[in-house]
C-alpha positions in Angstrom: -119.5 -25.4 -65.3 -118.8 -25.6 -61.8 -117.0 -23.4 -59.9 -112.8 -24.1 -59.3 -112.7 -23.6 -55.6 -112.1 -24.3 -52.7 -108.8 -26.5 -52.9 -105.9 -26.4 -50.6 -102.6 -25.8 -51.9 -101.3 -29.1 -51.7 -104.9 -30.6 -53.8 -103.7 -28.0 -57.2 -99.8 -29.5 -56.7 -100.6 -32.7 -57.0 -102.8 -32.0 -59.9 -99.8 -29.9 -61.6 -97.8 -33.3 -61.0 -100.2 -35.3 -63.2 -99.6 -33.1 -65.9 -95.7 -32.9 -65.6 -95.0 -30.4 -63.2 -92.1 -30.6 -61.5 -91.5 -29.2 -57.6 -88.3 -27.1 -58.1 -85.8 -27.1 -55.2 -86.7 -22.9 -54.6 -89.3 -23.3 -52.0 -90.4 -20.2 -49.7 -92.0 -20.6 -46.4 -95.7 -21.3 -47.8 -95.5 -21.4 -51.1 -94.1 -24.4 -53.5 -92.6 -22.9 -56.7 -93.2 -25.8 -60.0 -91.8 -25.9 -63.5 -92.2 -27.6 -66.5 -89.8 -27.9 -69.7 -91.6 -25.4 -72.4 -93.4 -23.3 -69.7 -92.5 -19.8 -70.0 -92.4 -19.3 -66.1 -93.2 -21.1 -63.1 -96.0 -21.1 -61.1 -96.2 -20.0 -57.3 -98.6 -22.1 -55.1 -99.7 -21.1 -51.6 -99.3 -23.6 -49.6 -102.9 -22.9 -47.8 -105.4 -24.8 -46.6 -108.0 -23.0 -48.9 -107.0 -21.3 -52.1 -109.0 -18.4 -53.9 -110.6 -19.0 -57.3 -108.6 -16.2 -58.8 -105.5 -18.1 -57.7 -106.6 -21.4 -59.2 -107.9 -20.2 -62.1 -104.4 -17.8 -63.0 -102.3 -20.9 -62.6 -104.5 -23.5 -64.4 -104.3 -21.1 -67.5 -100.7 -20.7 -66.8 -99.9 -23.9 -67.1 -102.3 -24.6 -70.2 -104.9 -26.5 -68.6 -108.6 -26.5 -69.8 -111.0 -26.3 -67.1 -112.4 -29.5 -68.3 -108.7 -31.3 -67.8 -108.7 -29.3 -64.2 -111.8 -31.1 -63.1 -111.4 -34.6 -64.6 -107.7 -34.1 -62.6 -109.0 -32.9 -59.3 -111.8 -36.0 -59.3 -108.5 -38.1 -59.5 -107.1 -36.9 -56.1 
């Protein structure tokens, strides 16, 4: 299985948008908050040029996305 990173925060947001997440009204300076009906907590994505692997892993796990689904969606952006 290939490694998860590096990827920009905006690219991760694009991936999550394809899975049904929406950008919420809450946005801080360098973080993007996303929500989805049925998801227990909002996802907070740093708006950085390169995200560390643990940030990507934590967010896709919280979103309920498998690594296979992540790589498939990542190849589409």
